[in-house]
C-alpha positions, 0 to 999 in steps of 0.5 A: 032213166033220163028222168033222174037228170031233170029234177026241176028248177033247183037243178037248173043252173042260172047262166051268169052272162058276165061270168066268162067276161070277168074270168077273161078279164082276170086272166088278162090282168094276171098273165105276167104275175103270180095268180091270186084272188083280188082280195088276198088272204094270209096263208094258213098254218097248222095252228091257225086251222079250225080244230077239225082240220087240225085233227085231219092234219094229225091223222095224216101225220103232217107237221106243216102245210105244203105251200098250195095247202097253206094258200088255198085253204083260207079261200076254201074255208071262206066259201069262195069258188076257186081255181087252183093251179099247182104242179103235180105232187105239190099237195093239191089233194090235201088242199081240197080235202082238209076244208071238207072237215069244216064244211060237212055235217058229220051227223048227216049220212048223205052225200055232201061232197062230190070229188071227180077225178079222171082215172080210177087210180087217182080216185082211189088215191084221193079216197085213201087220203081222205080215209087217212085224214078222217080216221076212225069214227070220222066223216065217211067216203065212198069211191065209185068208178067204172070197170068194176061191178056195181054191188060194192058201190051200191052197198056203200051208198046204201049204208050212207056216206058223206063224201063221194070220190069217183069218175064222171061216167060211173057217177052219172050211172048211179045218178040215172039209176037213182042210187046216188042223190045229190040233194044235200051236196054242198061241195063240188071239186074237180081234180086234174081238170086239164087231164079230164078234158084231154081224156074226153070227159066233157060230154059227161061233165055237161050232163053232170052239170044239169044235176048239180045243186045251184047252192054249192061251193065249187073248186077246180084243181089243175096242174096247168090252166089251158083254155079248155079248163078256163072255159069249163070253169065258167060253166061250173064255178061262180065268179071263181078266184084264181090261185097259181103256185107256178113261177111268178113269171109265167101264170096262164101262158105257160109251157111245160118242158119235159124230156125223156132219155131213150134208147136210140133204137126205141125212139119211135116206140117211145114217141108212140107211147107218149102220144097215147099217154098225152093224148094231145089235141094237136101237135107238131113233131120235129125231127132234124132230118127229112129222112126221119120226118118221112119215116115218122110220118109213115110210122104214125100213119101206119099205127092209125094216127091222123098224121102227115109229114112235110119236108123239103122233098114234098111237092108244092101241091102236096104241101099246099094240101097239108097246109089247107088241112092244118088251117081247116083244123083237119090234121092232128099231127104234123111231122116236120123239119125246122126249115119245112115248118117255117111259115106254117102257123097252127094257132091252137097247138097243145104239144110240141114233140122233139124227136131229136134234140135240136142241133142249133140251140135257138131251134129249141126256142123256135120249136117250143114256142109253137105251143102256149100261144095267145095266153094258153098253156102247152107242153114241149117234150124232147126225146134225148139219148145219152149222147144228146142229153148234155147238149139239151141241158146246156140249151135249157140252162142257157135260156133259163128253162125249167126242164123236167125229166120224165120216166119212159112209159112202159107198155103196161102204162099205156095199156092202163091209160087206154083201158081207162079211156075205153071204159069211159067211152063204152060206159058213155055209149051204153048210157045213151042206149034206150031200153029197147036198145039194151033189150036187144044187146042183151042177146049177145051177153052170153057170146061176149062172156064166152069170147072173153074166156075163149077168144078175147082177141076177137073182142079186143079187135072190136074195142081197138077199132072203136078206140081208133074211131073215137080217140085217134082220128080227128073228128073234124077230118073227113076221109076225103079223096084229097087226104088220100092223095096227100098220103100217096104223094108224101115221101116214104108212104109206100114203105120203108126200111124200118118197122113203121114202113113194113106194115103196109097200112095195117099198123093198128093191128100191131098196137102194143 
């Protein structure tokens, strides 16, 4: 099956050794400015679009173009590789779909464009948007993603289609099965690149890179521009232009500020859900009191996270052990008070969670400033109650911070996201199996089917263990005796008077 991934020199991407340097130079030059390519093009209007694109606009029922569409489309029509940064909900999908009506050959019933997205839901939304723009008799598209049977996807590919929208794992599956051929691919689009990388798609993306035709136009759309996205860009795009519709004062080094109004009695569970949805590489979780810090350290550890708490009551030896793990990159979550966190520097921090609204306004700036360092992006998330929401808004208004309010995620939201991740993980593991491995595991298909009907809890237990192993634990963190000692010396580890402290270390079994 691997032979489909090595089809000769046409699919061997030549490495431009200077592309990364040029990319970093552009980023540095534009850190404090509105990002756009060196040679700027005039924005498009509906009237200035080619006729095929105007039909797409009419089919979608639009009267005008949204700003990201007006700015991005001229570069894509010109054939440039592009990185486009714009907020979620700003119209990015239309920005990368409309140019396809000019780039693709409607008479050729072969895949000519590949659009990758991180989730099944987003892939279906892109597919439905394209179908609406294309209208009856226009370009055809197929959506392919994991977690469903292959037959309907195989039928669509057999009939012939010009646009493939899908998730990386299932796209790789079809390539390996030789049911998807990219010989005629002209356009490659990576949507929500930051989210895809945070969900662990990078191995699949690198595998896909081997089969992408060299002669193609590639673009990347993302709500943020973290270092991971920029690194991936140099692997997939050729001397890309940058276009950012973020605020003019912040382009690459950007912090997204978001808050959730929560029930005081549900703050811990809300934090857990947000961690699951955000899936941060590393984070500091701030609380106002050492009692809350100790409780949260226990709660998160019992739930299965790689977390440690640090407060004024911690012994110097235990504090030094935690700092050593931080410096080595072997600790994913640090829970701390403002005072206890002083002097602790974590250079590559993707998230800051504020479990409590800071009592001092300046503390908000100190907390949020822990992320988005060295030209990177970050996210600051605050849990506010009805009593502290006004204080939070007063603080952000004082400092001119654009604060967004998010909807508190439900258990169903978390379950859907976790299911997406595990589908990706399981399909990736299965692709790595040899024919002999697959022959052996076929013995268990009958019992798995029976368990799925009669005792799904047994299968859920196995999947939960795998999820914890693959996605919760820091892969660089060994289960060392030192880490166990640190846990024993951290206040509150022996139990507590709330949910997280009563699990006795068995919190994973209570995941909701």
